[in-house]
C-alpha positions as a printed Julia matrix, in Angstrom:
587×3 Matrix{Float64}:
  77.24  115.35  112.83
  80.06  112.93  114.42
  80.11  109.7   111.74
  81.26  106.58  113.71
  81.66  103.25  111.18
  83.33   99.97  112.56
  84.28   96.77  109.91
  81.93   93.4   112.03
  81.12   91.45  108.66
  80.5    88.39  111.51
  78.91   90.49  113.89
  74.53   90.14  114.23
  74.58   93.34  116.37
  76.2    96.41  117.23
  75.98   98.76  119.6
  78.09  102.52  119.69
  78.34  103.02  123.46
  78.88  107.18  124.09
  78.87  107.82  127.96
  77.2   104.97  128.57
  74.09  105.41  126.21
  73.79  102.71  123.68
  72.52  103.67  120.05
  72.28  100.67  117.4
  74.35  100.67  114.47
  72.8    99.99  110.55
  75.06   97.48  109.3
  76.3    97.69  105.06
  77.14   96.7   102.78
  80.93   93.73  102.93
  80.66   93.6   106.99
  80.92   97.68  107.81
  78.49   99.39  110.2
  77.52  103.02  110.52
  75.88  105.64  113.06
  76.02  109.63  113.0
  75.15  111.57  116.11
  74.87  115.2   116.63
  78.04  115.97  119.52
  80.26  117.72  119.44
  84.16  116.93  118.34
  85.31  117.95  121.07
  86.34  114.57  123.51
  84.04  112.91  121.99
  85.0   109.23  123.87
  83.24  106.25  122.75
  83.3   102.3   122.31
  81.48   99.22  120.09
  79.47   96.5   121.87
  79.3    93.29  119.86
  76.32   91.15  120.03
  75.4    92.0   123.47
  79.25   91.56  124.84
  81.28   94.58  126.6
  82.41   97.96  125.13
  85.94   97.81  122.93
  87.77   99.86  121.98
  87.58  101.17  118.12
  90.17   99.5   115.99
  90.31  102.56  114.26
  90.79  104.39  117.37
  92.55  107.74  116.45
  92.9   108.34  120.67
  93.12  105.97  123.76
  93.47  108.75  126.39
  93.27  106.13  128.96
  95.12  103.3   127.2
  94.55  100.09  125.52
  91.31   99.05  127.1
  89.97  102.61  127.84
  87.71  103.98  124.96
  88.11  105.83  122.01
  88.44  109.39  122.02
  87.25  111.44  118.33
  90.03  113.72  116.36
  89.22  116.3   114.19
  92.68  116.06  112.07
  91.42  119.18  109.96
  91.64  121.05  113.61
  95.53  121.22  113.47
  96.87  124.74  112.36
  99.81  123.7   110.36
 102.2   125.88  109.63
 104.37  123.66  107.07
 102.18  124.03  104.18
 105.35  125.13  101.94
 107.7   122.08  103.5
 109.02  119.57  101.18
 111.43  117.01  102.25
 114.79  116.05  100.63
 115.86  113.78   98.74
 116.48  110.08  100.37
 119.56  109.62   98.61
 120.85  112.65  100.95
 119.89  111.33  104.02
 120.93  111.35  107.28
 118.93  109.44  109.85
 118.12  109.09  113.55
 116.69  106.69  115.4
 114.97  108.41  118.5
 112.76  106.17  120.9
 110.74  109.14  122.23
 110.53  107.37  126.04
 114.13  107.54  126.27
 115.44  110.05  123.76
 114.8   112.36  126.13
 114.12  113.27  130.4
 110.71  114.36  129.5
 109.87  110.7   127.42
 107.64  112.56  125.09
 106.5   114.09  121.7
 107.16  117.41  123.26
 110.66  116.28  124.83
 112.11  115.9   121.25
 111.36  119.14  119.97
 113.32  120.42  122.65
 116.27  118.26  121.03
 115.54  120.18  117.5
 118.21  121.53  117.66
 121.0   119.77  118.63
 119.98  117.89  115.3
 119.88  120.25  112.48
 123.18  121.16  113.87
 124.56  117.88  114.3
 124.02  117.76  110.56
 120.72  115.28  110.15
 118.01  115.46  107.68
 115.35  112.77  108.65
 114.98  111.78  112.11
 112.85  108.64  112.25
 110.29  107.11  115.44
 109.98  103.98  116.91
 106.44  102.94  116.67
 103.99  105.14  118.62
 101.18  103.55  118.12
  99.24  102.74  121.34
 100.91   99.7   123.51
 100.56   98.28  126.37
 101.39  100.53  129.19
 103.34  103.77  129.49
 106.69  102.39  128.22
 107.74   99.69  125.79
 109.55   99.62  122.52
 106.36  100.16  120.15
 107.29   97.01  118.42
 103.66   95.39  120.47
 101.03   97.47  119.56
  97.7    97.22  120.04
  95.82  100.2   118.17
  97.46  101.21  115.12
  95.49  104.54  114.21
  96.27  105.91  117.94
  99.57  108.16  118.86
 100.29  106.51  122.7
  98.82  108.64  125.25
 102.02  108.34  127.43
 103.83  110.55  124.37
 101.53  112.86  124.41
  98.93  112.4   122.99
  97.78  112.96  118.82
  97.85  116.86  118.93
 101.79  116.98  120.22
 102.84  113.97  117.48
 101.11  116.82  114.95
 103.78  119.53  116.88
 106.46  117.39  117.03
 106.36  116.72  112.87
 105.78  120.7   112.64
 108.46  121.77  114.46
 111.19  118.78  112.5
 109.61  120.52  109.04
 109.92  124.19  110.34
 113.87  123.59  111.24
 114.15  120.95  107.81
 114.26  118.22  109.14
 111.83  115.59  107.88
 110.88  112.7   109.58
 109.31  108.94  109.21
 107.69  106.73  111.56
 108.65  103.14  112.43
 104.98  101.1   111.97
 104.66   97.47  112.37
 102.36   95.51  110.32
 103.06   92.0   110.78
 101.79   91.16  113.89
 100.18   93.25  116.83
 101.0    93.62  120.6
  98.99   90.56  122.94
  97.65   93.0   125.27
  94.55   95.04  124.2
  94.33   93.06  121.01
  90.8    92.76  120.26
  90.88   92.97  116.39
  89.74   89.63  116.61
  86.24   90.22  118.39
  85.13   92.7   115.09
  86.02   90.34  112.52
  89.06   88.23  110.76
  91.9    90.11  111.02
  94.16   86.94  112.14
  94.81   83.81  110.68
  96.08   80.13  111.53
  97.45   78.95  108.18
 100.71   81.25  108.57
 102.82   82.28  111.8
 105.09   84.81  113.22
 107.68   84.9   115.54
 105.34   87.4   117.42
 101.95   86.42  117.79
  98.83   85.63  115.3
  99.83   86.02  111.42
  97.51   88.78  109.96
  95.06   87.59  107.61
  95.97   89.42  104.34
  95.13   87.03  101.64
  92.57   84.42  103.04
  88.75   85.25  102.85
  87.7    88.85  104.1
  90.89   89.59  103.26
  90.08   93.19  101.86
  89.09   95.3   104.85
  92.08   93.54  106.56
  94.29   94.77  103.85
  92.17   98.28  103.75
  93.04   98.26  108.24
  96.73   98.3   107.0
  97.09  100.41  103.94
  94.37  103.2   105.26
  96.57  103.27  108.53
  99.77  104.05  106.5
  97.75  106.92  104.74
  96.57  108.11  107.92
 100.06  108.75  108.88
 101.53  110.16  106.06
  98.22  112.51  104.86
  96.97  113.16  108.94
 100.3   113.67  110.97
 102.16  114.7   107.52
 105.0   112.61  108.03
 107.1   112.45  105.33
 108.07  108.14  104.89
 107.42  105.39  106.26
 109.75  102.37  107.68
 107.71   99.07  107.12
 109.05   96.64  110.33
 109.85   93.12  109.27
 108.11   92.65  106.02
 109.49   89.38  105.28
 106.86   87.62  108.15
 104.07   90.09  105.57
 102.42   86.4   104.61
 100.68   87.35  101.38
 100.01   84.67   98.3
  97.92   87.33   96.72
  98.84   87.96   93.31
  99.53   91.27   94.48
 101.37   92.02   97.59
 100.44   94.03  100.35
 103.95   95.81   99.88
 103.18   96.45   96.24
  99.54   97.57   96.84
 101.26  100.03   99.45
 104.14  101.7    97.5
 100.85  102.58   95.07
  98.82  103.95   97.34
 101.63  106.23   98.78
 102.18  107.44   95.6
  98.85  107.76   94.61
  98.48  110.53   97.7
 101.67  112.05   96.81
 100.94  113.3    93.37
  97.63  113.94   95.18
  99.12  115.7    98.39
 102.33  117.46   96.58
 104.75  116.01   99.0
 107.74  113.4    98.57
 106.89  110.47  100.55
 108.93  107.36  100.86
 108.68  103.82  102.06
 111.57  102.25  103.86
 111.6    98.07  104.73
 113.01   95.98  107.09
 113.7    92.43  105.67
 116.2    89.6   106.01
 114.99   87.67  102.57
 118.53   89.37  100.95
 116.1    89.53   98.3
 116.34   92.68   96.18
 112.63   92.32   94.56
 111.55   94.56   97.83
 113.6    97.94   96.25
 113.8    97.33   92.68
 110.4    99.4    90.89
 107.58   97.58   89.62
 108.09   98.72   86.33
 110.68   95.61   86.21
 108.81   93.26   88.89
 109.64   94.68   92.09
 107.33   96.16   95.24
 109.52   99.58   94.43
 110.08  100.61   97.65
 112.28  103.34   98.05
 115.01  101.28  100.31
 116.04   98.95  103.01
 117.78   98.42  105.52
 121.0    96.23  105.08
 121.72   94.3   108.28
 124.84   92.72  106.3
 126.79   95.69  106.25
 125.67   95.98  110.26
 126.67   92.06  110.51
 129.95   92.63  108.63
 131.61   95.59  110.0
 130.14   94.78  113.28
 131.74   91.59  113.63
 135.87   92.52  112.04
 135.15   94.77  115.05
 134.07   93.17  117.86
 135.18   89.98  116.88
 131.35   88.24  118.2
 130.9    84.96  116.11
 127.73   83.77  118.43
 124.49   83.52  116.45
 123.61   85.08  113.07
 127.26   86.19  113.89
 128.82   83.3   112.88
 128.34   83.88  109.21
 129.93   87.25  108.81
 133.52   88.15  110.64
 136.74   88.4   108.21
 137.64   91.7   106.12
 136.36   90.3   103.09
 133.14   90.1   103.76
 133.26   93.32  104.82
 134.51   94.46  100.92
 131.97   92.6   100.24
 129.17   94.05  101.59
 130.72   97.81  101.35
 130.52   96.39   96.81
 127.76   94.41   96.84
 125.5    95.24   99.75
 123.95   91.11  100.54
 127.31   88.91  101.5
 124.53   86.36  101.42
 123.92   87.06   97.35
 122.9    83.01   96.52
 125.62   81.72   99.51
 125.65   79.71  101.57
 124.94   80.61  105.05
 125.96   78.36  107.92
 123.89   80.01  110.39
 120.43   79.44  108.7
 122.17   75.92  106.91
 120.83   77.15  103.37
 121.73   79.04  100.88
 120.54   82.74  100.99
 119.38   85.74   99.1
 120.34   87.01   96.04
 122.71   89.94   93.75
 121.26   92.94   93.65
 122.06   93.92   90.7
 121.76   96.97   88.95
 120.41   98.83   92.27
 122.19  101.96   93.63
 123.83  101.81   97.48
 121.55  104.67   98.07
 118.42  101.85   97.8
 119.96  100.81  101.29
 120.75  101.98  104.95
 124.48  101.66  106.73
 124.25  101.66  109.91
 126.37  100.29  113.08
 123.64  100.53  115.57
 119.73   99.86  115.67
 117.53   99.76  118.54
 117.29   95.55  117.88
 120.98   95.17  117.35
 121.52   97.06  121.23
 118.48   96.31  122.47
 118.34   92.44  121.77
 121.68   92.13  123.43
 120.93   90.67  127.26
 122.17   93.67  128.33
 121.43   96.06  126.12
 125.29   97.02  125.02
 125.84   99.89  122.79
 128.79   99.71  120.41
 130.62  102.02  122.86
 130.15   99.13  125.65
 132.23   97.16  123.01
 134.75   98.6   121.26
 137.59  100.83  121.68
 137.47  104.35  121.09
 139.9   104.22  117.69
 137.2   101.41  116.2
 134.24  103.28  117.18
 135.56  106.15  115.26
 136.6   104.1   112.36
 132.99  102.21  112.28
 131.82  106.28  112.01
 133.71  106.61  109.0
 133.0   103.39  107.15
 128.84  104.52  108.19
 129.28  107.41  106.5
 131.49  107.21  103.52
 130.18  103.93  102.42
 127.88  104.29   99.54
 124.46  103.57  101.81
 122.19  105.91  103.06
 123.83  106.43  107.21
 121.72  106.13  109.63
 121.98  106.42  113.85
 120.55  105.14  117.04
 119.91  107.72  119.21
 123.38  108.28  121.62
 125.79  107.0   119.43
 127.2   110.26  118.41
 128.87  110.86  121.23
 129.16  107.04  122.49
 126.42  107.05  125.17
 126.63  105.52  128.48
 123.32  104.45  128.86
 122.16  101.18  127.42
 119.31  100.77  124.87
 117.5    97.45  127.22
 114.69   95.91  126.74
 111.42   97.54  128.65
 107.81   96.62  128.72
 105.22   97.58  131.14
 102.6    95.66  130.73
  99.17   96.0   133.72
  98.47   92.49  133.11
 100.85   91.05  136.0
 100.46   87.28  134.4
 101.37   88.44  131.06
 104.47   90.69  133.03
 105.61   87.55  134.57
 105.42   85.58  131.17
 107.69   88.3   130.04
 110.36   88.52  132.42
 110.65   84.68  132.39
 110.93   84.64  128.6
 113.72   87.02  128.38
 115.77   85.99  130.82
 115.45   82.14  129.32
 116.23   83.51  125.97
 119.17   84.55  127.54
 120.37   81.33  129.96
 122.85   79.69  127.59
 124.63   83.47  127.17
 125.16   83.84  131.07
 126.03   81.97  134.06
 123.09   83.78  135.78
 120.13   84.23  133.91
 119.03   86.72  136.85
 121.81   88.99  135.83
 119.1    90.1   132.47
 117.57   92.84  132.96
 113.63   92.61  134.03
 111.94   94.53  131.14
 108.75   94.85  134.11
 111.4    97.1   136.08
 110.65  100.75  135.96
 114.7   100.76  136.44
 115.59   98.84  133.57
 113.35  101.59  131.66
 115.19  104.47  133.69
 118.42  102.95  132.41
 118.04  103.16  128.77
 117.65  106.42  129.02
 120.3   109.33  127.7
 122.25  111.03  129.81
 122.74  114.34  128.21
 124.89  116.06  130.23
 127.91  113.51  129.28
 128.12  114.37  125.66
 130.38  117.78  126.57
 132.61  115.9   128.32
 135.33  113.53  127.75
 135.65  110.89  125.89
 131.49  111.6   124.72
 133.22  115.41  123.6
 135.92  113.86  121.07
 133.19  111.39  119.47
 130.65  113.9   118.67
 133.25  116.05  117.34
 134.32  113.03  115.45
 130.98  112.58  114.05
 129.69  116.61  113.03
 132.87  116.3   111.54
 131.75  113.11  108.9
 129.1   114.9   108.02
 130.38  118.03  106.61
 132.8   116.08  104.87
 129.89  113.75  103.25
 128.19  116.95  102.23
 130.81  118.63  100.8
 132.19  116.13   99.23
 129.88  114.88   95.98
 132.14  111.14   95.93
 130.94  110.26   99.02
 127.28  110.38   98.58
 127.78  108.59   95.4
 125.81  105.9    95.25
 126.59  103.66   92.5
 128.05  100.11   93.57
 130.28  100.15   90.56
 132.46  103.33   91.97
 133.31  101.77   95.09
 136.32  100.09   95.66
 137.92   97.7    98.41
 141.29   96.73   99.31
 142.31   94.64  102.09
 144.89   92.53  103.89
 143.23   90.17  106.21
 145.7    89.17  107.71
 147.64   92.71  108.37
 144.1    93.88  109.41
 143.45   96.59  107.17
 140.77   98.11  104.79
 140.7   100.82  102.2
 137.59  101.97  100.84
 137.77  103.83   97.42
 135.31  106.48   95.9
 136.66  108.48   93.08
 139.52  110.74   94.6
 138.44  109.86   98.31
 140.18  106.74   99.89
 138.98  105.66  103.17
 141.89  104.17  104.98
 141.76  101.74  108.16
 144.12   99.79  110.69
 142.32   97.35  112.36
 145.04   96.26  114.33
 147.36   96.55  117.52
 149.83   97.79  115.76
 151.0   101.1   113.33
 151.65   99.96  109.47
 150.94  101.71  106.06
 148.37  101.2   104.28
 148.92  101.43  100.74
 146.87  104.4    98.51
 146.0   104.35   95.27
 145.94  108.31   94.25
 150.21  107.59   95.04
 151.98  110.73   96.17
 149.65  113.96   94.77
 147.15  113.27   98.27
 146.11  115.03  101.39
 144.57  113.56  104.86
 141.37  115.57  105.01
 140.35  114.22  107.88
 142.21  111.45  110.86
 141.16  110.19  114.24
 144.89  110.48  115.36
 147.31  113.72  114.72
 149.99  111.15  114.56
 148.83  109.94  111.08
 150.37  111.02  107.81
 150.85  110.63  104.21
 154.52  108.45  103.36
 155.24  108.24   99.74
 151.9   106.81   98.61
 150.75  104.64  101.33
 149.79  105.83  105.05
 150.9   105.66  107.74
 148.02  104.69  110.22
 148.67  104.04  114.59
 146.95  101.02  115.78
 143.05  100.93  115.77
 142.88  104.91  113.69
 140.74  105.31  110.25
 142.11  108.62  107.48
 140.08  109.95  104.84
 142.37  110.9   101.57
 141.99  112.82   99.27
 143.79  112.77   95.66
 144.01  116.7    95.09
 144.55  115.36   91.85
 140.63  115.51   91.41
 139.7   117.84   93.94
 137.41  119.08   90.91
 135.47  116.06   90.36
 135.3   115.32   94.21
 133.84  118.56   95.09
 129.43  118.56   95.33
 128.44  120.29   92.46
C-alpha cells in the first residue's frame, strides 16, 4: 500500500488522481486528507484534485519528471543503495567551500556531470561543495531561486536518484555537500500552493513575490512544510548542511522564530542520525543574533555569509562605488571587515540612509564566510562579469590571498580559481511566453540607468545567455588561467599547513594600512599577508622584523629588505616570522 496525504484545510472535497482514475480522500485533523492505494512503488504518477478542479502536483512532490505543471511521481527513499554509512563531514571551521551551479558547471549540466569533476575539486583542496538551489523550477534552465516544487530535485539535472548518486560520490571522495534552499518565497510559475491552503500572507511582502505565512492563522502547517523540507534534504539525500537564502526576508513575529525552530529540529536529526549537520544563513541585517547560540538568545545558525568583507574587498580592488558599494571603498573599511566582520556595526549607512547593524562581540571569525565572488555578486551584474573581467592578474592574486588567509571560512564561486573567462549571467527558461517577456523587459529596465543601450543586456530567456555562462574547462591549462589555478592550490595548501591561518579568534588578527600609499598588512600570529594595491613598487613594513622569510609571493621579484618587504605594483607576499615557526604549524 502506498499512502498519500495532502494539507488542504479549506477544501470541501479532495481526490487522488492516478492515471486519470480518481479516488476520494478522507479528511482528518488539522486540514489533512489521506488515501492509500495498493500499487507498486515504481513509476507511480499522481495528482490531487481540489473541489473538482484540475489535477495539481503534490505540494510535497518528491519528483516532477515532466516539470512544474506535470504529475508528481512517487519516490521510495529507502530503496537507494547508499555507500556512505561511515561518512562524517569535517568541521565547518576547517572548510573551504566551493559554490556550484549544476547547469553551468559542466557541459552536461547535470548531477552526473558534477561527479566527473569531483576528483579535480579534491586535488584543489576543496572540503565542501555548495549546490545552488536544485528544487524544481520553471523550464530546463535557471538559477533555481524561483523554485515551485521544493521537495523535488530538478528534472533537467537528473532527478532524485542522480542527486543521491552525486552526494554519495562526494562522500566517497571526502567531500561534504551543502544545499542552497529558498524559504522566503516561491517562483511565479508552477506555484500552486495557494490552491491548497493559506501558505501565503498579504500582511508582508518580499522583493520576489508573496510572503510566506509563518505567523498568521493556520501557519503551523506552513512552518511544518518548510521544516520538513529541510529535514528531508538532510535525512533522505544525506546532505551535510543547508544554506538558507535571504533569511532577512523570513518575516516571522512568533515567539519562536522559524529559524530557531529549524535549528532545533536539525539538531534533533543530528543526534538521531549521528552525522554532523550544519546550517549557513544569508542575511543582510548585520545582526550577530543569527549566529549567536540559542543559550544566549541567538538563533544558533552555524555561520553566515559576510557581504561586508566582500563589498570592502571588491571596492578597494575595483574602485566601483555604485549602489550598495557607495558605503565602501577605503582600506579602513577592508581592515575593519577583517578585524571585526561588520563594517556597519551600528554605523551610518549612506546607501540605506540610516544606521545599520551591531557589533558581533564574542563571535569567532569562523562563524562567517569570506569571499571575493558568489553567484549574486557576479550574476546580478548586467553582463555577469566575474572579478577576472574587472581586475588584473595581480589584483586577483591579492584577493585570493586575503580570502584564504582571513579569519573566515573561505568560499569560491565555480571557476574563480582559474579566473574563468565565461560570465555568469542571469538566465531563465519560462515556458509561459508572457512571463518570459516580462522577465526580459524587467531585466533591461533594471540596468537602463547603467547602460546607454539597454538592449545590450543579455536576454535571460535566450538559450545563448545560458550557454555563455558555462565553464570552459580546457582553458584552465592555458595562460593566464593555469597561473591563477596554481596560485589557489598553493594558497590552499598554505592554509592547511599553518594553524594561524585557520584560527578564527578575531582578537588575534591585526591589520595595518596606509590609505594614501595603498598598502595593507594583515597579521595573524607569526604570519603576515602584505599587499601592495598601488601602481608603484614600494616597501611595506612588517612586524616580524628581520627574522622572517617569504612563504609565498605573487611575483618572483618580491624580497625582504630589513624589517619590510619590497612589493611590486599589485602584488602580495605571505611572510612568516621564523622564530615562531612552532606556533605557526598545524598541531
